[in-house]
C-alpha positions, 0 to 999 in steps of 0.5 A, spaced: 221 616 547 217 611 546 218 612 538 225 611 540 224 605 544 220 601 539 223 604 532 230 604 533 234 600 528 238 594 531 241 588 528 236 582 526 240 576 528 236 575 534 230 574 529 233 570 524 236 565 528 229 564 532 226 563 526 231 557 524 230 554 531 222 555 531 221 552 524 226 546 526 222 545 533 215 545 530 217 541 525 219 536 530 213 537 534 208 535 528 212 529 525 213 527 533 206 527 534 205 522 528 211 517 530 209 517 538 201 516 536 199 522 539 195 524 533 192 517 533 190 517 540 187 524 540 184 525 533 184 519 529 181 513 534 176 518 538 169 518 535 168 525 536 173 530 539 171 535 545 172 542 541 172 549 544 165 551 544 163 554 538 168 551 534 163 545 532 165 546 525 172 544 526 173 536 526 178 532 525 179 529 517 177 522 516 181 516 515 188 518 514 187 525 514 190 527 520 196 524 519 197 528 512 195 534 516 200 533 521 205 531 516 204 538 512 205 542 518 211 539 519 214 540 512 211 547 513 216 548 519 222 546 515 220 551 510 220 556 516 227 554 518 229 554 511 226 561 510 223 558 503 216 562 501 216 564 509 210 568 509 206 563 506 209 557 510 208 561 517 201 563 515 199 556 513 202 553 519 199 558 524 192 557 521 193 549 521 196 549 528 190 554 531 185 549 527 188 543 531 188 547 538 181 549 537 178 542 535 180 538 541 181 540 548 182 533 551 190 534 551 189 541 552 196 544 554 198 552 555 204 551 551 199 549 545 196 556 546 203 559 546 205 556 540 198 559 537 200 566 539 208 566 537 206 563 530 201 569 529 206 574 531 211 571 527 206 572 521 208 579 521 215 579 523 221 580 517 224 573 519 226 571 512 230 577 511 237 574 512 240 567 511 234 564 507 232 561 501 227 567 499 233 572 500 237 567 495 231 567 490 230 575 491 236 579 493 232 585 494 229 582 500 236 582 504 236 586 510 241 586 516 237 590 521 230 590 524 226 595 528 227 594 536 219 593 537 220 586 534 224 583 540 220 587 545 214 584 542 216 577 544 219 579 550 213 582 553 209 576 551 213 572 555 213 577 561 205 576 561 206 568 560 211 568 566 208 573 571 201 570 570 204 563 571 207 565 577 201 569 580 197 563 579 201 559 583 200 563 589 194 559 592 194 554 598 195 547 594 201 550 591 204 552 598 201 546 601 205 541 596 198 537 595 198 538 587 206 537 587 205 531 590 200 528 585 204 530 579 210 527 582 207 521 584 206 519 577 213 519 576 215 514 581 217 509 576 222 513 573 229 510 573 234 514 577 230 520 579 223 517 580 224 515 588 228 522 589 222 526 586 217 523 591 221 526 597 218 532 601 224 536 600 224 536 593 217 538 593 218 544 597 224 546 592 219 545 586 214 549 589 218 555 591 223 555 585 217 554 580 214 561 583 221 565 583 223 562 576 216 564 573 216 571 577 224 573 576 226 570 569 224 575 564 227 581 569 233 577 570 235 575 563 234 583 561 239 585 566 246 584 564 249 582 571 244 577 572 243 575 564 248 569 564 246 566 571 239 566 569 240 563 562 244 557 566 238 557 570 233 557 564 237 551 561 236 547 568 229 549 569 227 547 562 231 541 561 228 538 568 221 540 565 223 536 559 225 530 562 220 529 568 214 532 564 215 530 557 212 536 554 215 535 547 218 541 544 216 546 549 222 547 554 227 547 548 222 553 545 223 556 551 230 556 551 230 559 544 226 565 546 233 567 550 236 569 544 232 575 544 235 577 551 242 577 549 245 583 545 244 582 537 252 582 536 253 577 541 248 572 537 251 574 531 258 572 533 255 566 535 251 564 530 252 568 524 260 570 524 260 572 516 254 576 517 255 583 516 254 587 522 249 593 523 252 598 527 248 604 526 242 605 530 237 610 528 230 611 529 226 611 523 218 611 523 214 607 519 208 609 515 204 604 519 206 607 526 199 609 528 196 602 526 202 598 529 200 602 536 192 601 535 193 593 533 199 592 538 195 595 544 189 591 542 193 585 542 196 586 549 190 589 552 187 582 550 193 578 553 193 582 559 185 581 560 184 574 559 188 571 565 184 575 570 177 574 567 176 569 572 176 574 578 169 577 574 166 570 574 162 567 580 165 562 584 172 559 584 176 558 578 179 552 581 172 549 582 168 551 576 174 551 571 170 557 568 176 562 566 181 557 566 184 556 559 188 561 556 190 564 563 197 561 564 194 557 570 199 551 569 200 545 573 195 548 578 190 542 579 189 535 578 181 533 577 178 527 577 170 526 577 165 521 577 158 521 574 153 517 570 149 520 564 142 519 564 137 519 558 130 520 559 125 520 553 120 525 553 115 522 549 115 515 553 119 516 559 124 511 558 130 512 562 137 509 559 144 510 563 149 511 558 155 507 557 161 512 556 165 507 553 161 506 547 162 513 545 169 516 548 176 514 548 180 512 555 183 519 555 176 522 554 173 518 559 178 520 564 177 527 563 169 528 562 167 527 569 171 533 572 170 538 567 163 542 566 164 544 559 166 536 557 159 534 561 155 539 557 158 538 550 157 530 551 150 532 553 149 536 546 152 530 543 147 525 546 141 530 544 144 530 537 144 523 536 138 521 539 134 527 535 137 523 528 133 517 530 127 521 531 127 521 539 127 527 543 131 527 550 133 530 556 140 529 559 142 529 566 148 528 570 147 523 576 151 522 582 156 527 579 162 529 584 169 532 583 175 531 587 181 536 586 188 535 588 186 529 592 181 532 596 174 528 598 169 528 592 164 533 592 157 534 588 159 538 582 153 538 577 146 539 579 142 532 577 135 536 576 138 540 570 137 538 563 143 539 560 140 537 553 136 544 553 141 548 558 145 553 554 152 554 555 154 561 558 161 563 555 162 569 559 159 568 566 157 562 571 153 556 569 148 556 575 148 548 574 155 547 577 154 546 584 158 552 589 165 550 591 166 547 598 169 554 599 163 558 597 158 553 601 162 555 607 162 563 605 156 564 602 
C-alpha cells in the first residue's frame, strides 16, 4: 500500500510551476538583500559575525565579496526558474544559502532554515523535466509525470513545520498576549493599521488564529471540501504577515507551496494549458526504492526529533535558548539583556571593562546580552584577540540580566565563571546559565 501511495505516477505540473515560483522568489530575496542594505548591515559592516558554533571557518568574504556572493545566488535563482543547468544551479544555491545561514545568527529566522531544507529537497527532485531550457537543449529529459512521493515529501515537511509551530504557541505568554503586545508595539507607526494593531481584541484574534491556522492549514488544504476556504485563508494570513512583519519572500513562498495541494490537472489547466495531460496513473517501483526509504526515513526522523530536543535539556528553553533553533518556535519571545564583559589579565591581574561598541554593530549589541551562545562566542573572540597580543585572560559576564516578553530582569549568566575557558555544550545544558525564575520556584 505504501508503494502505491509513494510510487504512483502523476502529472508533474505541480513541481514544474513550483520550480518557477521558487527560482523567482529566491532570486528576489537575494537581489533584495543587496538593495535593502541587509547584506551590508549583516555581513559587511560587522567586524565579525556570530556564526553557528562549530562553523567558525565560515566567515563573510572581505570587501565587496558578499555583494558578489548574493548576486551570484540571485542569478542562480533565475537559472532555477528557467530550468537552465538546473541540477548545477539548485545544488550551488543550496550550498551557498546554507553557508550564509550558518555564518551568521544575528538575523536568525526560521524561514531561512526552511529555505535550506526546501532547497536541499529540490536538489533531488526532477523539477527540470518540463518547461525548461534543459529540455530544449536535451529533449530526452522531457517528461509529463513524476512519482507521487515528490509532492508528499513537500507536504510532510510543511506538516512538520506548521504542527510544531502551533504546539510551540501553547504556552502562557502567547495566551496572555504578552509577546503579541510587544510584537505589535513596534508596528504602531504603520499608516492606517498601526493603531488598530494595538487593540487588545486584535491581539486575541492573532493569538487564537495563529494557533488554529498552523494546526489546521495543512489538513484543510488536503481535504477537498475545505481546500478553497483554506487557500483564501492562506492568502489573507500570509499577506498579513508580509505587510505587518515584512519578512521578505517567505509569505509568498508559503503561498507557492499550495500548488502541491491542488489536483495536478487543476494546476496544469491554470498554468500549462498546452501541456500534454498525464492520465495513466500506474505504480512503478524505482531501482532506488530501498535507498529512498532509508534516506527519507533518516531525514524525517531528524526533522521530527530536532523540535522536541529541548525537552531533554535541563531547564526551560524559553529561558536558556538551548534547543530553540531549528525547532519552528516562531515569534514566541522577545528577549532583552544587559551585561558588562570584564577581562582579567591572569599575569598581572589587570581588569578591563570591554566597550562592546568597539567590536559589535548596533544590531549585534542589541542581541548579545540576551543569548548565551552569543555571550560565550564573544568571550572566545576576546580570548583569541588577547592571545594574539601575547596576553592570557579570563572573561566574566558581570551584572548579566535578561528580560523575556517584557517581564522583570533576572540574573542570567554566572559572574564567577570564566567564559574564556568554559566549554560550549552542544547537546546539553550549560551550567553557567542561571536557572530560570520558574526553575528556582520549582527546584
